[in-house]
N, C-alpha and C positions, 0 to 999 in steps of 0.2 A: 162542408161535405168534400172529402178527398175526391179529386178526378183522375182516372188511371187511363194510360194509353193501351190499345189493343191492336193487334192484326188478326184478321179473320178470313178463314178460307171455307168457301162452301163447295164441297164435293158431291159428284152424283152417288146414290147407292148408299147401302149400308155401311158401317166402318168395323174393322176388327176390334178396336178399342171400345171396352164398354162406355155406356155415358156416365160422366161425372167430372169431377174436378181434381186434377193432378197437381200438385206441387211440383215444381220445375226448376233446378237449379244448375249452373254449368257442372259438366261431368268432373267429379274429383273436387269438387267445392261444395261440400255439405254444410258450410256455415255461410255461404254467400246470400243475399238477398234473394229471396224466392221468386220467381214468375208464378203464374197459374196456368195451366192448360185446361181448357173446358171443352168436353166432347158433348155434342146434343146431337140427337137424332130427330130429324123433322119429318112428318108426312106419315102415312100409315103404309105398312107393308102390304104386297098384293095378297089377295086372299087365294090361299091353295087349297083348300077343305078337299075340293074334288079330287085335285092330284093326289093328295096323300091318301086317298081310299083306293088309289090304284086305276082310276077310271080314265080314260083317255078323253080329252076334251076336244071335240070337233073345231076346227079352225076355218075362219074366212080366209078366202085366196088372199086378200091384202088387209090382215088385222092391223088395227090402230096401234099406235105407238102406247105403251102402258106408262102411267105415272111411275116415277121412281121416289125412293126415300132420299132425303138429302142429309149429309152429314156436315154439321157446323162445328168447324175447329177454331177456337178463338185462343190465342197466346196473350194472356194479360200481363204486362210488364208490371214490375212490383215497384216502381219508382213514382209515386203521385205528382202530378204538377203542383206548382206553387199556388196558382189561381187559375181562374177561368181564362183570363187574358194568355198566360203562358200555354195553356191546353190548345187554345185557338190558334195562336202561333205555330205551335208545333204541327198542328193538323195542315195548316196552309203550305207549310215547308214541305211536308210529305206530299201534300196533293201536286206541287209545283216541281219536284225534284224526283225523275224516274229512278235515279240510283238510290236515293233514299228509300222510297218505297219498295224498289226490288230486294234492298237488303233486309228489310223488315219483314217481306214476304218470305224470303228465304230463311230468315231467323224461325220463323214460325214453323215452316215446313221441317226444318232440322230439329226442332223440339219434338214434332210428330214423330219424326223418323227415329228418334232415339226410343221413344216409348214402344214403336212398332218394332223396333229391333228386340226390345225386351220381351215383348208378348210373342214375336216369332221365335225366340229361343225358348220360353218358358212354356207356350202352349203344348208342344210345338205346332206352330201354324206356318207351313212352307211357303205358302202362297200371299201372305199377308205383306204385299211388297210396299217398299218406300213410297213416298209421295214426292212430288215437284210442284212448285206453284202454278205451273201451267196446267196442272191437272184440275185444278179450281174451276168452277163453272162463274165464281163471283170472289173478288179479293178485294176485302173493304180494311180501312184503317179509321180509328177514332178514339173517342174517350168518352167516360161516363164514371157514373159512381161505381162504387164495389159492387152493390146490388143488381143495377143495371148490366155491367158488362159480365158479370157471372151467370145472368140469365140470358145472353146472347143479344142484348139490347144496349143503347148508347145515348150519349146527349147529342153528339155530333158525330158524323162519319162522313167519308168520301169512299168512292168505288175506284178501283184502277181502271182505267179505259181497256176495253176488249183486246184492241191491237196491242196494246203493250203486253198484257198479260199472255196472248198467244204466242208471242215471240221470245219470251223469256227463257225458253230451252231451245228452240229450232232454229235459232239465228246463227250457229255455229255448226250445225248439222249438215253434212252431204247427202240431202234427201235424194237426189237423183241416183246417186253411188248406192246408196241404201235399197233403193226399190229394185235395181238391177241384180245385187246380192240376193235380195229376198227372192225373186223370181228364179235365179240360179239353184238356190239352196231347195226351194219346194219342188223344183221341177228334176231334184236329184243329180243335177249337173256340177254340183259343189256340196261342200259341207262346212260346218262351222267348226274349226280347229280347237282343241282345248285351248291352247295357248291364248287364242283370240277371246274367248269366252272368260278365263282367268283374268286377262287384262281388265276387260270391262268391270268385272267384280272388283279388283284393285281400285280402278279410277272412281267408281262409285263410293267404296270405303273410304278412299280419300277425300271425296267430295264431301262425305258426311263426317270428317275428322275422326273416322276409326282408323288410327294410322297403323297400329300394329296389325290388325287385319289387312290393311292395304298392302304393308310390306310382306306380309306371308303370301298373299295372293299374288303379287307381282314377282315374288322368287320362284313360286310354282309355274308362273306363266313363263319366265326365262328358261327354266328348267325343261319345260314342256317344249319350247322351240329349239332348245339344243339339241334335244333328243330326235327332233326331227329333222335335223341336218341345216337347221337355220343358223345365222348368225346374230348375236345378241348385240353386237357392236359394243357402244360404250355403255350399256346398260347392265352388263353382266355382272362388274365388280361391285357397283352402288347397290344393286340389288341383294347380292350376297350380304354385304354390310348390314343393309337395313333389316333383313330376315334375322340376322344374329342378334341385333339391338331388339328387334320384336320379341324374340324368344328369351332372352335374357331381362326383359321388363325395362330396358333402358328406354331414355327418352328419344323419340325420333323427330328429327327436324323437317317441319313441312315442306320447307324449299328443296331439301336433298330428295323427299319423297316425290316432290312434284316433277324435279330435275329427272329422275330415274324413270318414273313413268312416261315423260316425254320421249327418251331414249328408246324405251322399250316400244312405244307406240311406233316410231320410225322404223327401228328393226323388224317387227310383225308386219308393217305395211310393204317393207322391201321384200321379205321373205316370199 
């Protein structure tokens, strides 16, 4: 019996992707060994029959929290272990090494986000947002037979500690500065400028390895900054070069993109 490794994210609520199994290969490599992404919805949806008939429902002063559906997203790697001992050794290393676990969770989320991008474009579904591992209520790693993991079950599994999961994204954030900016924007004392929003879109696209999209969004952010009288500093030239490469279909060097994004972030913060 072959044993396959998996990474699994449980997210609250229903999910834009339809339940099922999706073959997943690296972008641009249709002949590569495939993984499988399994999407399952757990739990029953809230009954809304009265609301559908247009009858308002009287509420208590303090209504109880309603149970939510759970979306279970499982990335099954297509490389089986040689034997039970190899699988157990791999799982011990994953459980002991936060870096390995973080990379596996990020790979699962990245695969899900590739599917979400295709859904968002094809539907179109503007609000089918990308996910981050920190969005999950539970992250698991484990192994099992093909039938087990395809059904969301396993032979053995471990769960990422909650503290580690909750800091995967927020560790590098300026939470205090963000709260102050939110207060200013909501009170109409400040606005989010176009180049700020475009830069965030470029950074997200780069994080998800959508390099042409990242390059185009970066160039648009720099153009917007310059039109408002800002100084793009050392980001202007590289951004223009990256835009031309994106438009011509040429390969975009990831380090050149990251460097240009860093320069753009410094220029926009200084503006």
